[in-house]
C-alpha positions in Angstrom: 98.3 89.0 79.7 98.8 91.3 76.8 95.6 90.3 75.1 93.7 90.8 78.4 95.2 94.3 78.7 94.4 95.1 75.1 90.8 93.9 75.6 90.4 96.0 78.8 91.8 99.1 77.0 89.2 98.8 74.2 86.4 98.2 76.8 87.4 101.2 78.8 87.2 103.2 75.5 83.6 102.2 75.1 81.2 104.8 76.8 78.4 102.2 77.0 80.5 99.5 78.6 82.1 102.0 81.1 78.6 103.3 82.1 77.2 99.9 82.6 80.1 98.4 84.6 80.7 101.4 86.8 77.0 101.4 87.8 77.7 98.2 89.7 80.7 99.7 91.5 79.0 102.9 92.8 77.1 101.3 95.8 80.2 99.5 96.9 82.4 102.5 96.6 79.9 104.7 98.4 79.4 102.3 101.4 83.2 101.6 101.7 83.9 105.3 101.6 81.5 106.1 104.4 82.6 103.2 106.6 86.3 103.9 106.0 85.9 107.6 106.7 84.0 107.0 110.0 86.5 104.3 111.1 89.6 106.4 110.2 88.3 109.6 111.8 87.1 107.9 115.0 90.4 106.1 115.4 92.5 109.1 114.6 90.6 111.7 116.5 89.4 109.7 119.5 91.9 106.9 120.1 95.2 107.9 118.6 97.5 109.4 121.3 98.5 113.1 121.2 101.8 113.9 119.6 104.6 114.5 122.1 105.6 117.8 120.4 102.5 119.0 118.6 99.8 117.8 121.0 96.4 117.3 119.5 97.0 119.7 116.6 98.7 116.9 114.7 95.3 115.2 114.2 94.6 117.3 111.1 97.1 115.0 109.5 94.2 112.6 108.9 92.7 115.0 106.4 95.7 116.9 105.2 97.9 114.0 104.2 95.2 112.1 102.2 94.1 115.3 100.5 97.7 116.1 99.5 98.4 112.6 98.2 95.2 112.5 96.2 95.9 116.0 94.7 99.2 114.8 93.4 97.9 111.4 92.3 95.0 113.0 90.5 97.3 115.3 88.5 99.4 112.3 87.3 96.2 110.4 86.3 94.9 113.5 84.5 98.2 113.9 82.6 98.2 110.2 81.7 94.6 110.4 80.4 95.6 113.5 78.5 98.5 111.6 76.9 96.2 108.7 75.9 93.9 111.2 74.2 96.7 112.9 72.4 98.2 109.7 71.1 95.2 107.5 70.5 92.3 110.0 70.3 90.3 108.1 72.8 87.3 110.3 73.7 86.8 108.5 77.1 90.4 109.6 78.1 89.6 113.2 77.3 86.4 113.0 79.4 88.2 111.4 82.3 90.9 114.1 82.2 88.2 116.7 82.2 86.4 115.4 85.2 89.6 114.8 87.2 90.7 118.5 87.0 88.2 120.1 89.3 88.3 117.1 91.7 92.1 117.3 91.9 91.9 121.0 92.4 89.5 120.6 95.2 91.7 118.1 97.0 94.7 120.4 96.4 92.8 123.3 97.9 91.9 121.2 101.0 95.5 120.2 101.4 96.6 123.9 101.3 93.8 125.0 103.7 94.4 122.2 106.2 98.2 122.8 105.9 97.7 126.4 106.8 95.6 125.5 109.9 98.3 123.0 110.9 101.0 125.5 110.3 99.6 128.2 112.6 100.2 126.3 115.9 103.3 124.6 114.6 105.1 127.5 112.9 103.3 130.4 114.4 102.0 131.6 111.0 99.4 130.5 108.5 101.7 130.6 105.5 105.4 130.7 104.7 106.9 130.5 101.2 108.2 127.1 102.0 109.3 125.0 99.0 106.7 122.3 99.7 103.9 124.8 100.2 104.9 126.9 97.2 105.1 123.9 94.9 101.7 122.7 96.1 100.3 126.2 95.4 101.8 125.9 91.9 100.0 122.6 91.5 96.7 124.4 92.2 97.5 127.0 89.6 98.2 124.2 87.1 94.8 122.7 87.8 93.2 126.0 87.3 95.1 126.4 84.0 94.0 123.0 82.8 90.4 123.8 83.7 90.6 127.2 81.9 92.0 125.7 78.7 89.3 123.0 78.6 86.7 125.8 78.5 88.5 128.6 76.6 89.1 127.1 73.2 86.7 127.5 70.2 86.2 123.7 70.0 86.0 121.1 72.7 88.7 119.0 70.9 91.1 121.9 70.9 90.5 122.5 74.6 91.2 118.9 75.4 94.5 119.0 73.4 95.7 122.2 75.0 94.8 121.1 78.5 96.5 117.7 77.9 99.7 119.4 76.8 99.7 121.7 79.9 99.0 118.8 82.2 102.0 116.9 80.7 104.3 119.9 81.0 103.1 120.4 84.6 104.2 116.9 85.6 107.7 118.3 86.3 106.1 119.9 89.4 105.2 116.5 91.0 108.8 115.4 91.8 109.5 118.9 93.0 106.6 118.6 95.5 107.8 115.2 96.6 111.5 115.9 97.1 111.3 119.6 98.0 111.9 118.8 101.7 115.1 117.0 100.7 116.4 119.3 98.1 115.9 122.6 100.1 116.0 123.6 103.7 112.3 123.9 104.5 110.1 124.2 107.5 107.8 121.4 106.2 108.3 118.1 107.9 109.7 115.2 105.8 107.2 112.7 104.3 105.2 110.8 106.9 105.2 107.6 104.8 108.1 106.2 102.8 108.2 103.0 100.9 111.9 102.4 101.6 111.8 103.2 105.3 109.9 102.1 108.4 107.2 104.6 109.4 108.3 106.8 112.3 104.7 107.1 113.6 103.3 105.0 116.4 101.1 102.2 115.2 98.1 103.8 116.9 98.6 106.9 114.8 99.6 105.1 111.6 96.7 102.7 111.2 94.0 105.5 111.1 96.2 107.4 108.6 96.4 104.4 106.3 92.7 103.9 106.6 92.0 107.5 105.7 94.4 107.4 102.7 92.8 104.2 101.3 89.3 105.6 102.0 90.1 108.9 100.2 91.2 107.0 97.2 87.9 105.1 97.2 86.0 108.4 97.5 88.2 109.9 94.7 87.3 106.9 92.4 83.6 107.4 93.3 83.7 111.0 92.3 85.5 110.3 89.0 83.0 107.6 88.1 79.9 109.8 88.9 81.2 112.8 87.0 82.4 110.6 84.0 79.0 109.0 83.8 77.5 112.5 83.5 79.9 113.3 80.8 78.9 110.1 78.9 75.2 110.9 79.2 75.8 114.4 77.8 78.1 113.5 74.9 76.2 110.3 74.0 72.7 111.8 74.5 71.8 111.1 70.9 72.6 107.4 71.1 69.7 105.0 71.4 71.1 103.3 74.6 71.3 106.7 76.4 67.8 107.7 75.3 66.5 104.5 76.8 68.2 105.2 80.1 66.9 108.8 80.2 63.4 107.6 79.3 63.4 105.3 82.3 
């Protein structure tokens, strides 16, 4: 097992191997993302029953929750990639951390925007300085900070290092987001899904949500692969194998 993981680690650190293997995954991820999105949205918007308190306004959950989950997961992945770069100087890790930042920021922005739309009929206002909302806004600012550091330094290597350090420091915000509704008295509803508890949602509502979460992860992976492949082509453009690809 350890030898397999070690071999995988070294393979993932090879731009050529990553580019070649992910090229086979792209069609599958694209097709599954489209099919899953269509299935999840149709089930959630057309077949799931209206909520007994919120009516049909709850249906934005099928976009809001997956976006919020991905925004947090992406930040953790970005920080881990940054740590790998700081410790082992793996250039692929730095490129992955770089491409994750704008993707994660986009999902975070979607989560905040859809949360505001959901909050208007539920709370009577677009925004409150709720602990969950405020910590999610802080996550967006952290993403912006990472992106800025990646671009602001004199050298690309310095930018990667500074961005990785900020990403690691910002990890403290992730548990704050997760447990904010338990630590403070907030307007935000508790987590919809918990590993240790049975979901409170009706099965007809839950299945579309699970489909949308899984599909959003697939779409997230697709975006990372596409952007990372572009980074590889740019940074390795002087390599013979890249020249052959570009010539064709």
